[in-house]
C-alpha positions as CSV (number, residue, x, y, z in Angstrom):
1,M,-105.2,4.4,-24.7
2,K,-103.2,3.7,-27.2
3,K,-100.0,2.1,-27.4
4,Q,-97.4,4.7,-28.8
5,T,-94.6,3.2,-30.6
6,R,-91.2,4.4,-29.7
7,T,-89.1,5.2,-32.2
8,H,-85.2,5.2,-32.2
9,H,-83.5,7.6,-33.1
10,A,-80.5,7.1,-31.9
11,H,-77.8,7.0,-34.8
12,P,-76.1,3.8,-33.5
13,S,-73.4,4.2,-36.3
14,A,-72.7,7.5,-35.7
15,T,-71.9,7.2,-32.1
16,R,-69.5,4.1,-32.9
17,S,-67.7,6.1,-35.6
18,R,-66.4,8.9,-32.9
19,R,-65.1,6.3,-30.4
20,T,-63.5,4.5,-33.2
21,Q,-62.5,7.9,-34.4
22,R,-61.3,8.9,-30.6
23,R,-58.9,6.2,-30.1
24,S,-57.3,6.4,-33.1
25,R,-56.4,9.6,-32.3
26,Q,-55.0,8.3,-28.9
27,S,-53.4,5.5,-30.6
28,L,-52.0,8.2,-33.0
29,K,-50.4,10.0,-30.6
30,W,-48.9,7.5,-28.5
31,M,-47.6,6.3,-31.7
32,I,-45.7,9.7,-31.9
33,V,-44.4,9.8,-28.6
34,T,-42.6,6.4,-28.9
35,A,-42.0,6.7,-31.8
36,F,-40.3,10.5,-30.3
37,C,-38.8,8.9,-27.7
38,V,-36.5,6.1,-29.8
39,A,-35.7,8.6,-31.8
40,L,-34.3,10.9,-28.8
41,F,-33.0,7.4,-27.2
42,F,-30.8,6.5,-30.9
43,G,-30.0,9.9,-31.0
44,L,-27.9,9.9,-27.8
45,V,-26.0,6.7,-28.0
46,A,-24.9,7.9,-31.6
47,I,-23.6,11.3,-29.3
48,A,-22.4,9.4,-26.9
49,I,-20.6,6.5,-29.7
50,A,-19.3,9.6,-31.4
51,V,-18.1,11.5,-28.3
52,R,-15.6,8.2,-27.4
53,A,-14.7,7.8,-30.8
54,S,-13.0,11.7,-30.8
55,G,-10.7,11.3,-27.8
56,G,-14.3,11.9,-24.7
57,S,-15.1,15.3,-25.8
58,P,-18.1,16.9,-28.1
59,S,-16.3,18.9,-30.2
60,G,-14.4,15.8,-32.4
61,G,-11.3,16.0,-30.0
62,R,-10.3,19.8,-31.5
63,D,-10.0,21.0,-27.5
64,Q,-7.1,18.0,-26.9
65,Q,-4.6,20.5,-27.8
66,Q,-5.1,22.4,-24.2
67,A,-1.9,21.9,-21.5
68,V,-1.9,19.6,-19.2
69,P,-1.6,22.1,-16.6
70,P,2.3,22.2,-15.1
71,A,3.5,19.7,-12.1
72,P,3.6,22.0,-8.8
73,T,7.3,22.3,-8.2
74,R,8.7,19.5,-5.6
75,Q,11.9,20.0,-3.3
76,A,14.7,17.8,-3.0
77,G,15.7,17.3,0.5
78,I,15.6,15.7,3.8
79,V,11.9,16.2,5.6
80,D,12.0,15.8,9.7
81,M,7.7,14.7,9.1
82,Q,7.0,11.3,11.1
83,Q,4.1,10.4,8.7
84,G,3.6,8.7,5.6
85,P,1.3,6.6,3.2
86,F,0.1,4.3,5.1
87,L,-1.2,3.5,8.8
88,P,1.3,3.3,11.7
89,S,0.2,-0.3,12.1
90,V,2.3,-0.9,9.4
91,F,5.4,1.3,9.1
92,T,6.3,4.3,11.1
93,V,8.3,7.2,10.3
94,R,11.6,8.9,11.8
95,N,11.8,11.4,8.7
96,F,11.2,11.0,4.7
97,W,13.7,12.5,2.0
98,Q,11.8,12.7,-1.3
99,G,14.2,13.7,-4.6
100,P,15.1,12.2,-7.7
101,V,17.3,8.6,-8.6
102,G,17.4,8.1,-12.2
103,S,14.4,9.6,-14.0
104,D,12.0,9.2,-10.9
105,W,11.0,11.0,-8.2
106,I,12.1,8.6,-5.1
107,L,10.1,9.1,-1.6
108,A,12.4,7.3,1.7
109,Y,10.4,6.9,4.2
110,A,12.8,5.8,7.4
111,G,11.9,4.3,10.4
112,A,10.6,0.5,11.4
113,K,8.1,-2.2,10.7
114,P,6.5,-2.5,13.9
115,N,6.2,-5.2,15.8
116,A,2.9,-7.8,16.3
117,D,2.4,-6.0,19.5
118,G,2.8,-2.0,18.3
119,T,6.7,-2.2,20.0
120,A,9.1,-0.6,17.7
121,G,10.2,-3.6,15.4
122,Q,13.3,-3.7,12.5
123,G,14.1,-0.4,10.9
124,G,14.1,-0.5,7.2
125,I,13.2,2.0,4.4
126,A,10.0,2.6,2.3
127,L,10.0,3.6,-0.9
128,Y,7.6,4.8,-3.5
129,T,7.9,6.4,-7.0
130,E,5.8,9.8,-7.4
131,T,4.2,10.2,-11.0
132,V,2.6,13.8,-12.9
133,N,-1.0,12.5,-13.8
134,Q,-2.7,14.0,-16.2
135,F,-4.9,17.3,-13.9
136,G,-1.0,17.9,-12.7
137,G,-1.1,16.8,-9.1
138,F,0.6,13.3,-8.6
139,D,0.2,9.7,-8.2
140,M,2.4,7.6,-5.5
141,H,3.4,4.1,-6.5
142,P,4.5,1.9,-3.8
143,L,7.9,0.0,-4.3
144,G,8.1,-1.5,-1.2
145,I,9.6,-1.7,2.3
146,F,13.2,-2.8,2.6
147,L,14.3,-3.6,6.0
148,A,18.0,-3.3,7.6
149,P,19.7,-6.0,8.8
150,A,18.7,-8.7,11.6
151,G,18.7,-6.4,14.9
152,C,18.8,-3.0,12.9
153,P,15.9,-1.0,15.0
154,A,14.2,2.1,13.3
155,L,16.1,4.3,11.0
156,T,16.6,8.2,10.3
157,I,17.9,9.3,7.2
158,T,21.2,11.4,7.8
159,A,22.2,12.1,4.9
160,I,22.1,11.1,0.6
161,Q,25.1,11.3,-1.8
162,G,24.2,10.6,-5.3
163,N,21.7,7.5,-5.4
164,L,23.5,6.6,-1.9
165,M,21.8,7.4,1.5
166,T,22.8,7.2,4.8
167,V,20.8,6.2,7.7
168,R,21.3,6.2,11.5
169,P,19.5,3.4,13.9
170,V,18.6,4.3,16.8
171,S,21.5,2.6,18.1
172,G,24.5,1.0,16.5
173,R,26.7,2.0,13.2
174,T,25.3,4.0,10.9
175,L,24.4,2.1,6.9
176,T,24.8,3.2,3.1
177,F,20.9,2.3,1.9
178,N,21.5,2.6,-2.3
179,L,18.5,3.9,-4.1
180,Q,18.7,2.4,-7.2
181,T,19.3,-1.1,-6.1
182,H,16.9,-1.5,-3.2
183,Q,19.7,-2.6,-1.2
184,F,21.6,-1.3,2.2
185,Q,25.3,-1.9,2.1
């Protein structure tokens, strides 16, 4: 038998160039995708900076002239409600008054600061101011709890005349509280 010589018909250079072409196409696709993502990221950052610089609106501040909704109408007067914007362990409420004092709207809660054992303690007034917020609602700001003279039990608001609030303790003499100076008289 005669030995046949094999001839290699493979074209190594053609195969290598196809693989190289595929790799370079894939690399090109990834570069394009990466470049697009980077451009998108910087575009979004630029938009966010522009919105912040224009006062928070994407329209460049043109809609800044929208009217704030009017605040609900408040009624001044004494309200027979026994809950405040605090826990009963901080201050127990017998009633409260709301109304204007100077240019402020004041909420005055009459009652007592409880003792450590939970029993009724010294009488006092818890004061808050109430302001209209940007959404047309109200925000409360505490001014403090002002205790009546020693030995005075829980208080109840009975009348308001100007800046003076008349309060009656459970027992004892009637007191006057000045809503501007935050002092008992």
